[in-house]
N, C-alpha and C positions, 0 to 999 in steps of 0.2 A: 689611497695607500698600501703597505708592498701588498705583495701577495701571501709572503712567509708569514702573514696577518693568518692565526685558524685555522696554519699548513694542517695538513695531516699524514701520519708516519707514518711511509713505505718502506723505509729504513732506518738501520738506528744513528744514518749520518743525520738523521728529524727532529732526534730525541733531546739535542741540548733546545733546539726555540724550543719545547712543548716546556720543558722543566722552568723554563724559564716564564716562559705566562702563564704555566696551575701558581710559581709558587709571587707572579706579580699581583694575578687574580687568584690568590690567597692572602695576603696578606693586605692586599684595593678598601678600604678605610677600615676594615680590621680594632690595626693599632688606635684611631679614633674614639668607634665602638669598643674599648674598654678602659677606656683613657687612659691612650700613650699616645694620644694624639702629636707630641714637642718631642721625645726621644727621637734620636737620628739613630738612621742603626746602628752602629756600635754599642749607640747606650742600652740601647735594647738584647740587641746579644748578650752585653754585658751585664746586664742589670738578669738575662736571661741566665745564667749560667750560676748565677750569686742561688735563684732560692731553688735550684737544682742543688745543689753542691755549698750550700754556704759557707760560715766557718773561717775560709780558706783568703790564702792574701791578694798584694799586682801582681805577686809575681806569679799566681797556677793560673791567676787569667790572660794574664798575657800572655802568655804558652796556650791556653785551652784558645787564644784568639788573636794571635800576630800579631798584634798591637802594640807596639812600645811602650818598654816600660814610663815615659816619659805620660803618651798618651793616653796612658790607663789611669792616670797616675789623675789627670786634668778630666776624665769619662768620674769616675770617680764622684770630685769633684762636683762635675756637676746632678750626679743619682742626690747625692744625699744633700744638695741649694734644693731639691727635688722634692724630698724628704722619701728616696724609696732606700734609700739603703744608709744603715747603722755602720760604725764602728765601737771593737772596745780593742784594751791593745791585749794581747797573747801572752799567756801566761807564760810563757816559758820564753817568751824572750823581745822585752817594755817596749823595743822599737816598733818593731812586727805591727802595725792594728787585724783580727780576722773583723771582714764583712759577712752584712744578712743582709734578708735584706726585710722589707717592712710590710707591718700587716698589709700593708694599699699595695706596697706593690707587686702583694702573693696572689690578693684580689685580683689586682690588673690584670699580671698576668693572665690568670688562670681563663681567666675571662676569657679573655684574646686567644688562649688554648682550643675554651672551651667555644669558642667564632670561629677556629680550623679545622675543626673539629668537626661540624655539623656541617660549614658547606666540605667541605672531603663525599663526606656521607649523603647527604643530597645528591653531590654530582656522584656517585657511589648510585647509592637509591637512582637516578638517570638512565644507569645503563645499564641499571638490573645485576650489575653483581653480582655475584653468592657468593654467602660467609669463605665459604671457604675461598673465595678469589678474594676478600675484601684482607682478607689474613695471608694473604700471599703474597697478596701487594705489599702491605708492610713485614714482612718479617725480608722484599730483596729486599725493599729501601733500605729497611734497617740493616740487610750486607751493604748496598753502597755504598751509601752512610761510612760504616764501620772500614770500609776498602781504599775512602777516599783518599 
């Protein structure tokens, strides 16, 4: 096994590997536990965006995910076929559609979020992170996200 697996960060250059590992460990089996096991990552990300920004169309999803429109249309069709997304005509432009997560999709994604939160909380408990450190970690990660 490569020595980088489980390696500790001694300087900033090791941070990307830690982020890869944290991401993979958080996601490991979580989608299966939440009932979303068959979803490819692009569909899961699209569904996540639809749940937090309901009523937007394909163009908005393309802008958020950087997925080409033809591929996004196929992704939305797949999510609809799975019963996770519904569409309604846009009242201002009947050619456009507004996309919404179904109740099942909302339940499954909320379960996935709870699984990830539980895994993070358990890990933070094990390293004895204080409440202030947890809040600061969340603030730092939010700032990183906003600036990428």
